[in-house]
Each structure stands twice: as C-alpha cells, then as structure tokens.
C-alpha positions, 0 to 999 in steps of 0.5 A, a space after each residue: 091277383 086274378 079271379 082264377 088264382 083266387 078261386 084256385 086258392 079257395 079250392 086248394 084250401 077246401 081240399 086241405 080242410 077236407 084232408 085235415 078233417 079226414 086225418 082228424 077223424 082217423 086219429 080220433 078212431 085210432 085213439 079210441 081203439 088204443 084206449 079200448 085195447 088197453 082196457 082189454 089187455 088190462 083185463 087179460 092181465 088180471 085174468 093171467 094173475 088170477 090163473 097164476 095165483 090159482 096154479 101156485 096154490 094148486 102146486 103148493 097143495 098137490 103131491 102127485 108128480 103129474 099134478 105138480 107138472 100140470 101146475 107148473 105148466 099153467 104157471 109158466 103159461 100164465 107168467 108168459 101171458 102176464 108178461 105179454 100183456 105188460 108189454 102191450 100195456 107199455 106200448 099202448 101208454 107210450 106218448 107220441 112226440 110232437 114234431 120239432 119245428 
C-alpha cells in the first residue's frame, strides 16, 4: 500500500469518525427532547383530567341550561385534550427497532 493510499484511508476514517460524532450528538439531543416533551405532555394530560373532573362536578351541581351546556363544552374539550395527550405519549414511548443485518 502506498503512502498516499494510507493517508487517504486515514483521512476518510477521520471524516467518518467526525460524522459519527455529529450523528451521535444529534441522536442524544433528539432523545433529550423526546423525554422533555413526554414530561410536558404528561403534565398537560393531568391538567386535562383535573379540568374534566371539575367540569363533571359542575355539571352535576348546576341546573341552569346555560351552565349545563358550558360544563358539557368544557368536558368535551378536556376529553379531547386528554385523548391527544395520550396519543402523543404513545408516540413518544415507541421504541425504534434496530436494523436487521
């Protein structure tokens, strides 16, 4: 093997190592963002559940048609938010499969 060929292999190896390091940093950042996002979505889901419980309690205690309608609107919105947050948490918890060789 000539000295030029060896130097070219060393250069290519250094480039590949730099690309691997860049991709590893990007993956680490993506994983950190996913964990942070899952935590935020979990907290939002809890807030939606509290809102839903409060609206259900309100619905059970009021008699005025306008108040009942408002409580139902709040319950519908809270249920929708809780459903979206469940979907987002499910998406965040999916495990990626390793490629098969």
